[in-house]
Backbone as JSON Lines, residues from 0, in Angstrom:
{"i":0,"aa":"M","n":[38.7,-92.19,-45.62],"ca":[38.44,-91.1,-46.78],"c":[39.84,-91.2,-47.62]}
{"i":1,"aa":"A","n":[40.82,-91.2,-46.66],"ca":[42.09,-91.13,-47.45],"c":[42.28,-92.44,-48.14]}
{"i":2,"aa":"V","n":[41.99,-93.57,-47.65],"ca":[42.17,-94.83,-48.49],"c":[41.29,-94.79,-49.74]}
{"i":3,"aa":"G","n":[40.09,-94.11,-49.54],"ca":[39.07,-94.09,-50.71],"c":[39.95,-93.28,-51.88]}
{"i":4,"aa":"H","n":[40.31,-92.03,-51.41],"ca":[41.09,-91.08,-52.29],"c":[42.17,-91.8,-53.04]}
{"i":5,"aa":"Y","n":[42.99,-92.57,-52.41],"ca":[44.22,-93.08,-52.83],"c":[43.83,-94.16,-53.82]}
{"i":6,"aa":"L","n":[42.81,-94.95,-53.43],"ca":[42.09,-96.19,-54.46],"c":[41.71,-95.25,-55.64]}
{"i":7,"aa":"K","n":[41.0,-94.25,-55.6],"ca":[40.45,-93.67,-56.68],"c":[41.47,-93.17,-57.64]}
{"i":8,"aa":"R","n":[42.5,-92.54,-57.08],"ca":[43.63,-92.12,-57.88],"c":[44.46,-93.21,-58.67]}
{"i":9,"aa":"E","n":[44.5,-94.3,-57.88],"ca":[45.29,-95.62,-58.65],"c":[44.35,-95.94,-59.65]}
{"i":10,"aa":"L","n":[42.93,-96.2,-59.48],"ca":[42.15,-96.65,-60.64],"c":[42.0,-95.65,-61.66]}
{"i":11,"aa":"E","n":[42.14,-94.31,-61.41],"ca":[42.3,-93.35,-62.51],"c":[43.5,-93.56,-63.33]}
{"i":12,"aa":"S","n":[44.51,-93.97,-62.56],"ca":[45.94,-94.12,-63.22],"c":[45.75,-95.35,-64.23]}
{"i":13,"aa":"V","n":[44.99,-96.22,-63.88],"ca":[45.02,-97.68,-64.66],"c":[43.93,-97.54,-65.9]}
{"i":14,"aa":"Y","n":[42.76,-96.88,-65.57],"ca":[41.68,-96.92,-66.49],"c":[41.23,-95.49,-67.14]}
{"i":15,"aa":"V","n":[41.73,-94.69,-66.56],"ca":[41.24,-93.26,-67.14],"c":[42.36,-92.46,-67.96]}
{"i":16,"aa":"H","n":[43.61,-92.36,-67.31],"ca":[44.76,-91.43,-67.75],"c":[45.34,-92.22,-68.97]}
{"i":17,"aa":"R","n":[45.76,-91.34,-69.92],"ca":[46.6,-91.97,-71.22],"c":[47.97,-91.57,-70.83]}
{"i":18,"aa":"F","n":[48.82,-92.17,-70.49],"ca":[50.32,-91.9,-70.41],"c":[51.09,-92.32,-71.57]}
{"i":19,"aa":"S","n":[52.02,-91.42,-71.83],"ca":[53.15,-91.58,-72.8],"c":[54.34,-91.4,-72.13]}
{"i":20,"aa":"N","n":[55.42,-92.2,-72.55],"ca":[56.84,-91.81,-71.92],"c":[57.21,-90.45,-71.84]}
{"i":21,"aa":"D","n":[56.79,-89.7,-72.65],"ca":[57.11,-88.13,-72.56],"c":[56.62,-87.56,-71.41]}
{"i":22,"aa":"T","n":[55.21,-88.06,-71.11],"ca":[54.54,-87.23,-69.88],"c":[54.42,-88.08,-68.66]}
{"i":23,"aa":"M","n":[54.52,-89.44,-68.58],"ca":[54.77,-90.07,-67.55],"c":[55.66,-91.17,-67.54]}
{"i":24,"aa":"P","n":[56.95,-91.06,-67.05],"ca":[57.9,-92.02,-67.21],"c":[57.45,-93.18,-66.12]}
{"i":25,"aa":"F","n":[57.75,-94.46,-66.32],"ca":[57.36,-95.54,-65.3],"c":[57.87,-95.04,-64.08]}
{"i":26,"aa":"Y","n":[58.92,-94.57,-63.74],"ca":[59.55,-94.33,-62.38],"c":[58.43,-93.4,-61.67]}
{"i":27,"aa":"R","n":[57.9,-92.3,-62.42],"ca":[57.23,-91.37,-61.7],"c":[55.9,-92.03,-60.99]}
{"i":28,"aa":"I","n":[55.43,-93.19,-61.48],"ca":[54.39,-93.86,-60.79],"c":[54.8,-94.11,-59.23]}
{"i":29,"aa":"F","n":[55.98,-94.56,-59.1],"ca":[56.64,-94.71,-57.75],"c":[56.77,-93.45,-56.84]}
{"i":30,"aa":"V","n":[57.14,-92.29,-57.6],"ca":[57.44,-91.18,-56.92],"c":[56.0,-90.71,-56.34]}
{"i":31,"aa":"N","n":[54.97,-90.65,-57.35],"ca":[53.42,-90.28,-56.96],"c":[53.07,-91.12,-55.71]}
{"i":32,"aa":"S","n":[53.17,-92.45,-55.98],"ca":[52.68,-93.47,-54.89],"c":[53.44,-93.06,-53.55]}
{"i":33,"aa":"F","n":[54.61,-92.91,-53.54],"ca":[55.53,-92.63,-52.3],"c":[55.13,-91.33,-51.66]}
{"i":34,"aa":"H","n":[54.52,-90.21,-52.36],"ca":[53.85,-89.06,-51.95],"c":[52.81,-89.28,-50.9]}
{"i":35,"aa":"Y","n":[51.79,-90.25,-51.53],"ca":[50.77,-90.34,-50.79],"c":[51.02,-91.37,-49.51]}
{"i":36,"aa":"W","n":[52.07,-92.38,-49.51],"ca":[52.52,-93.16,-48.73],"c":[53.23,-92.23,-47.67]}
{"i":37,"aa":"L","n":[53.93,-91.41,-47.87],"ca":[54.5,-90.47,-47.0],"c":[53.35,-89.82,-46.14]}
{"i":38,"aa":"L","n":[52.38,-89.12,-46.84],"ca":[51.41,-88.33,-46.12],"c":[50.31,-89.05,-45.33]}
{"i":39,"aa":"C","n":[50.07,-90.21,-45.95],"ca":[48.97,-91.03,-45.13],"c":[49.68,-91.96,-44.26]}
{"i":40,"aa":"G","n":[50.96,-92.4,-44.32],"ca":[51.44,-93.26,-43.72],"c":[52.35,-92.59,-42.48]}
{"i":41,"aa":"F","n":[52.51,-91.29,-42.57],"ca":[53.45,-90.73,-41.34],"c":[52.77,-89.42,-40.97]}
{"i":42,"aa":"F","n":[52.18,-88.61,-41.51],"ca":[51.78,-87.4,-40.95],"c":[50.38,-87.56,-40.44]}
{"i":43,"aa":"I","n":[49.4,-88.33,-41.02],"ca":[48.17,-88.69,-40.36],"c":[48.3,-89.33,-39.04]}
{"i":44,"aa":"P","n":[49.01,-90.65,-39.06],"ca":[49.2,-91.3,-37.81],"c":[49.92,-90.35,-36.76]}
{"i":45,"aa":"Y","n":[50.9,-89.62,-37.08],"ca":[51.58,-88.82,-36.11],"c":[50.42,-87.88,-35.51]}
{"i":46,"aa":"N","n":[49.64,-87.21,-36.16],"ca":[48.67,-86.41,-35.44],"c":[47.61,-87.23,-34.6]}
{"i":47,"aa":"L","n":[47.17,-88.48,-35.11],"ca":[46.28,-88.97,-34.38],"c":[46.87,-89.74,-33.07]}
{"i":48,"aa":"Y","n":[48.05,-90.15,-33.17],"ca":[48.6,-90.99,-31.94],"c":[49.63,-90.18,-31.06]}
{"i":49,"aa":"R","n":[49.65,-88.93,-31.19],"ca":[50.54,-88.4,-30.47],"c":[50.17,-88.2,-28.94]}
{"i":50,"aa":"P","n":[50.9,-88.19,-28.01],"ca":[50.33,-88.16,-26.73],"c":[49.52,-86.81,-26.27]}
{"i":51,"aa":"N","n":[49.62,-85.81,-26.85],"ca":[48.76,-84.82,-26.52],"c":[47.48,-84.68,-27.45]}
{"i":52,"aa":"Y","n":[47.21,-85.57,-27.98],"ca":[46.06,-85.63,-28.94],"c":[44.79,-85.06,-28.19]}
{"i":53,"aa":"I","n":[44.02,-84.27,-28.87],"ca":[42.57,-83.8,-28.27],"c":[41.81,-84.05,-29.39]}
{"i":54,"aa":"E","n":[40.69,-84.87,-29.1],"ca":[39.76,-85.12,-30.23],"c":[38.84,-84.0,-30.29]}
{"i":55,"aa":"P","n":[38.57,-83.59,-31.61],"ca":[37.81,-82.3,-31.93],"c":[36.37,-82.52,-31.41]}
{"i":56,"aa":"S","n":[35.83,-81.44,-30.92],"ca":[34.37,-81.49,-30.5],"c":[33.56,-80.55,-31.23]}
{"i":57,"aa":"Y","n":[32.75,-81.3,-31.97],"ca":[31.62,-80.56,-32.81],"c":[30.55,-81.45,-33.16]}
{"i":58,"aa":"P","n":[29.49,-80.67,-33.61],"ca":[28.19,-81.74,-33.59],"c":[28.42,-82.69,-34.76]}
{"i":59,"aa":"S","n":[27.7,-83.7,-34.64],"ca":[27.81,-84.78,-35.58],"c":[27.47,-84.43,-37.03]}
{"i":60,"aa":"W","n":[26.55,-83.47,-37.11],"ca":[26.04,-82.99,-38.53],"c":[27.29,-82.37,-39.4]}
{"i":61,"aa":"V","n":[28.22,-81.83,-38.42],"ca":[29.42,-81.29,-39.25],"c":[30.29,-82.38,-39.91]}
{"i":62,"aa":"S","n":[30.41,-83.49,-39.24],"ca":[30.99,-84.67,-39.82],"c":[30.36,-85.0,-41.08]}
{"i":63,"aa":"F","n":[29.0,-85.17,-41.0],"ca":[28.44,-85.66,-42.1],"c":[28.37,-84.76,-43.39]}
{"i":64,"aa":"A","n":[28.46,-83.49,-42.9],"ca":[28.54,-82.67,-44.03],"c":[29.86,-82.62,-44.67]}
{"i":65,"aa":"L","n":[30.95,-82.61,-43.87],"ca":[32.24,-82.85,-44.43],"c":[32.53,-83.87,-45.39]}
{"i":66,"aa":"I","n":[31.95,-85.0,-44.88],"ca":[32.24,-86.26,-45.56],"c":[31.36,-86.09,-46.91]}
{"i":67,"aa":"G","n":[30.37,-85.52,-46.73],"ca":[29.43,-85.26,-48.13],"c":[30.03,-84.34,-48.99]}
{"i":68,"aa":"C","n":[30.74,-83.18,-48.39],"ca":[31.58,-82.57,-49.24],"c":[32.75,-83.18,-50.04]}
{"i":69,"aa":"F","n":[33.47,-84.08,-49.1],"ca":[34.57,-84.93,-49.69],"c":[34.29,-85.61,-50.8]}
{"i":70,"aa":"C","n":[33.05,-86.42,-50.61],"ca":[32.48,-87.21,-51.7],"c":[32.12,-86.44,-52.9]}
{"i":71,"aa":"L","n":[31.55,-85.24,-52.93],"ca":[31.02,-84.29,-54.0],"c":[32.37,-83.69,-54.7]}
{"i":72,"aa":"F","n":[33.65,-83.53,-53.93],"ca":[34.71,-83.04,-54.59],"c":[35.22,-84.07,-55.2]}
{"i":73,"aa":"E","n":[35.49,-85.46,-54.85],"ca":[36.11,-86.6,-55.28],"c":[35.42,-86.76,-56.58]}
{"i":74,"aa":"F","n":[34.1,-86.77,-56.64],"ca":[33.26,-87.05,-57.93],"c":[33.45,-85.71,-58.93]}
{"i":75,"aa":"M","n":[33.52,-84.53,-58.49],"ca":[33.72,-83.6,-59.4],"c":[35.24,-83.75,-59.91]}
{"i":76,"aa":"N","n":[36.29,-84.21,-59.24],"ca":[37.54,-84.35,-59.69],"c":[37.61,-85.4,-60.7]}
{"i":77,"aa":"F","n":[36.79,-86.59,-60.3],"ca":[36.92,-87.61,-61.36],"c":[36.1,-87.17,-62.68]}
{"i":78,"aa":"K","n":[35.15,-86.19,-62.58],"ca":[34.49,-85.72,-63.87],"c":[35.63,-85.02,-64.62]}
{"i":79,"aa":"C","n":[36.26,-84.14,-64.06],"ca":[37.25,-83.28,-64.74],"c":[38.17,-84.32,-65.46]}
{"i":80,"aa":"H","n":[38.68,-85.39,-64.73],"ca":[39.73,-86.25,-65.34],"c":[39.04,-87.04,-66.6]}
{"i":81,"aa":"I","n":[37.66,-87.23,-66.46],"ca":[37.21,-87.84,-67.72],"c":[37.05,-86.68,-68.79]}
{"i":82,"aa":"V","n":[36.83,-85.56,-68.48],"ca":[36.67,-84.46,-69.55],"c":[38.02,-84.26,-70.26]}
{"i":83,"aa":"L","n":[39.12,-84.14,-69.41],"ca":[40.31,-83.97,-69.93],"c":[40.94,-85.28,-70.61]}
{"i":84,"aa":"R","n":[40.39,-86.44,-70.31],"ca":[40.81,-87.66,-71.03],"c":[40.09,-87.55,-72.45]}
{"i":85,"aa":"N","n":[39.14,-87.02,-72.44],"ca":[38.19,-87.12,-73.79],"c":[38.74,-86.04,-74.68]}
{"i":86,"aa":"L","n":[39.65,-84.98,-74.34],"ca":[40.12,-83.99,-75.21],"c":[41.24,-84.6,-76.12]}
{"i":87,"aa":"R","n":[41.87,-85.76,-75.82],"ca":[42.72,-86.45,-76.51],"c":[42.32,-87.82,-76.89]}
{"i":88,"aa":"P","n":[41.92,-87.88,-78.28],"ca":[41.44,-89.21,-78.87],"c":[42.66,-90.07,-78.6]}
{"i":89,"aa":"E","n":[42.17,-91.55,-78.19],"ca":[43.29,-92.55,-78.02],"c":[43.96,-92.94,-79.47]}
{"i":90,"aa":"G","n":[45.3,-92.83,-79.33],"ca":[46.25,-93.08,-80.4],"c":[46.51,-91.93,-81.22]}
{"i":91,"aa":"T","n":[46.14,-90.59,-80.75],"ca":[46.46,-89.35,-81.68],"c":[47.25,-88.59,-80.73]}
{"i":92,"aa":"K","n":[47.84,-87.55,-81.52],"ca":[48.43,-86.52,-80.64],"c":[47.82,-85.23,-80.44]}
{"i":93,"aa":"R","n":[46.59,-85.24,-81.05],"ca":[45.61,-84.13,-81.23],"c":[45.26,-83.89,-79.92]}
{"i":94,"aa":"R","n":[45.16,-82.44,-79.64],"ca":[44.71,-82.07,-78.3],"c":[43.45,-81.05,-78.38]}
{"i":95,"aa":"G","n":[42.56,-81.27,-77.82],"ca":[41.14,-80.58,-77.66],"c":[41.1,-79.39,-76.88]}
{"i":96,"aa":"I","n":[40.11,-78.48,-76.72],"ca":[40.0,-77.36,-76.14],"c":[38.57,-77.49,-74.95]}
{"i":97,"aa":"P","n":[38.66,-77.63,-73.81],"ca":[37.55,-77.88,-73.15],"c":[36.33,-76.89,-73.32]}
{"i":98,"aa":"Y","n":[35.15,-77.17,-73.3],"ca":[34.16,-76.46,-73.38],"c":[33.12,-76.69,-72.34]}
{"i":99,"aa":"V","n":[32.48,-75.8,-71.69],"ca":[31.55,-76.02,-70.61],"c":[30.2,-76.69,-71.38]}
{"i":100,"aa":"T","n":[29.76,-77.7,-70.9],"ca":[28.42,-78.29,-71.67],"c":[27.35,-78.44,-70.52]}
């Protein structure tokens, strides 16, 4: 799930977001990527591979419910990014106000 989230974020950065030098300098892409590499590359493996790790015990339906919630929230996040992208037409500096549709 973490890899899926990271991949979604990178794809949004390439295809959805409209960056300008004022809002997103090139070096910030590396800072944002480092943030995910630090979280996913250190903290998650540390908790999974430590010597006193105890596997959580809960019914399998809880796992499916949590995965379903994760997918729903990722989709809703993507939808918000699309709405925000459409508030600024390409090539203009005009900003819109989001309305519930």
